[in-house]
N, C-alpha and C positions, 0 to 999 in steps of 0.2 A: 435495449435501453431499460433502465430501472424505472419502476413506477414512483410516484411522488412520495408514497409512504416509505419505500425503501431508501429513497434519497434523503428524506428527513431522518430516518433511523441511522444511516451511515454518517450523516453530518454530525449527529449527536455523539455517536461513538467516537469518531475521529477527533471531535473537539476535545473530548476528555482523554482519549487513549492513543490517538494517532500521532504521526510525525510526518510533516511535510518537509522535504529537503532536496538538496542537490548533491549528487555523488560526483565522482570524478568525471571529467570531460563534459561538464554542464548537463548531466543526465538527471532530470527531475525524478522524484519518487515519492510515493506515499507508503508509509510502513505502519503496521499495527502489531504490537506485541501484547499478549495477554495470557493468563492462565486458563481462560475459558475456551476450550477447543471448539465447542459448538458455535460460539459467537464469532471466533476468528474464521471458521469455515463459512458461516453465513456472509460475513463481510467480504471474504475472498470471492464468493459466488456473485455477489452484487457488483463488486468492483471489476470483475473479469480477470482476477488474478488466476494463475494456473496452479498454484500450490500453496499448501500450508505446511510448515515444517515445525518440528519440535526442536527447539534450541538445545544445544549441547549442555549448557549450564542451567540447572534448575534454580528456582528462587531460593532465598534463604530458608523458607519453610519447606524446602524440598519438593515444591510443586513444579511440574514441567511448564515451560513457557512456549507458547505457540506464536508463530510469526507468519505474516503474509506481506508481500511487497508488490506494488506495481510501479513500472518505470516508464519513462519516455512520454510519447504523445498520449498514451492512455492515462498516465498520471496527470498530465497537463489538462486533458479534457475533464477529468474529475475535479481538478482544482477550480476550473472555471465554473463547473456546475455548482460546486459547494461554496464558492466564495461568499455569496450573499447570506448564507446560513451560518457562517462562522463568526466568532468573536473578533475583536480588534486585533489581538495578538496573532491569531491564526491568519487573518486576512493579510496582515503585513508580511508574514512568512510566505504566503501564497504569492503575493505580488513580487517578492524577491525571487522566488523560484521561477515564475513566468518571465520576468525580466532577464534573468540569467540564461534561461532556456532560449530566449529569442536571440541571444548573442551567439549561440551554437551554430556552427556551419551546418547547413541542412544537408543531410545525406540519408540514404535509406537506413531505417532503424531496425535492428534485429533484436528481438526480445531475448535478453540474456538470462541465464539461470544461475543465480548466486548460491543456489542450494546444493551444489555438487561438492561441498566441502565436508561431506560425511554426516550431515544432519539427517535425521530420520524424517522422511516425508510422511505426514499423517493424513493428508487429503490431497488429491490431485485430480484436476479436471480430466474427464474420461478420455478425450482425444489426445491428451498430452502424456499418457502413460507410456512408460518405456517397455 
């Protein structure tokens, strides 16, 4: 579990740069896209994400974009932790995500890896290396 300083740091980062959403089949997620690789890696470590990838398309300034995502119950857990630290718009999105997730038929969740589409992995948690 992250300490209070890390929780506050990740809340501020995700308030400005993060995305809370629902993917197909009521699967909640938290995404972070940035050009600062070190910041995305730190966020991934705090959130318990397994990877940071370099997106295929760079920015218009030709900078690489780095991405990390968490899904499922891990994302829901973080949404619940972060809820009170978020602004009104993010809180509304988090409520929608949680309500949609509650409608999902409960079944064992397998962490999926959306990164296998040819994207370059720039950081990966040690025990998840191939």
